[in-house]
N, C-alpha and C positions, 0 to 999 in steps of 0.2 A: 801330515797332522798325527796320525796313529803313532809314528816313530817318536815325535816330541813328546807325547803324554807317557809313553813306555819310559822314556828317558828322565821324564820329571818324577814319575813314580820311583824308579830305580834310584834316582839321586835323593829323593826324599828318604827312602827306606835304608839306604847305605849308613847314615850315622847310627841308626838304631841297631843295626847289625852288629857294628864295631863298637858300640857303646859297652858292651858287656865284658869289661875287662876283668883281669883277676891278677893278683899278687901271689908271688911264690913265697911260702915260709919253709924254713928248714928247721927240723927238730932232730936234736941229738938223741939217739935212743940206744939201746944195749947191742944193736948191731951195727951202730954208727949212725951217720947222719941221713935223714929221709926227708925228702922234699916234697910238698903238698901244694896243690893250687888252691889259693884261698879265694874263693869268688865272692860275688857281692850277696849271695843268700846265705853265706855262712853265718851262723850264731856264735859270738864269743860272750861266754858268761862266765861268772866267778862260782866258787863251790856252792853258793846257796842259790844260784840260779838267775841271778839279776845280771842284767846286760853290763858289759864291760866298754866303757867308751874311750878310755886312754889306749894308745898305741901299745902294742906288745912289746916287750923290752927283751934284749938279748939276756939269757939267763934264767928268765922266768920258767917255772915248772908249769907244764900244761898237759892236759889229756886231750888228744885229737880223735875224734870220731870221723871217717871218712868213707866214702864210696868210690867205686872203680877199680880197675886193675892196676897193678904196681906202676904201669908207666904213665898212667894218667889220674893218680890219686887226687880226689876233689874233695876238700874239707866241708862236712855238714856242721859240725859244731866243734868249739874249742872251749875247754873247761880250764880256768886259769886258777892253779891250786894254790898259789900264794896270795 
């Protein structure tokens, strides 16, 4: 019975652990293309600070604020400049 309860708890918790997906965005900078992990907690706003709900398009000018080392850059905020 104890094994059954543990299996049920793990089965219920697994979808929550894998639900935190992220998308990678690539920004062309002065040193060439740079990729970032765009998590669910990232804020995407315009220059006035208003939330942007439309998908980002290729070619848009953005300013990216991120945390983490080079190999694990995670976006905190994206400001769409256009």
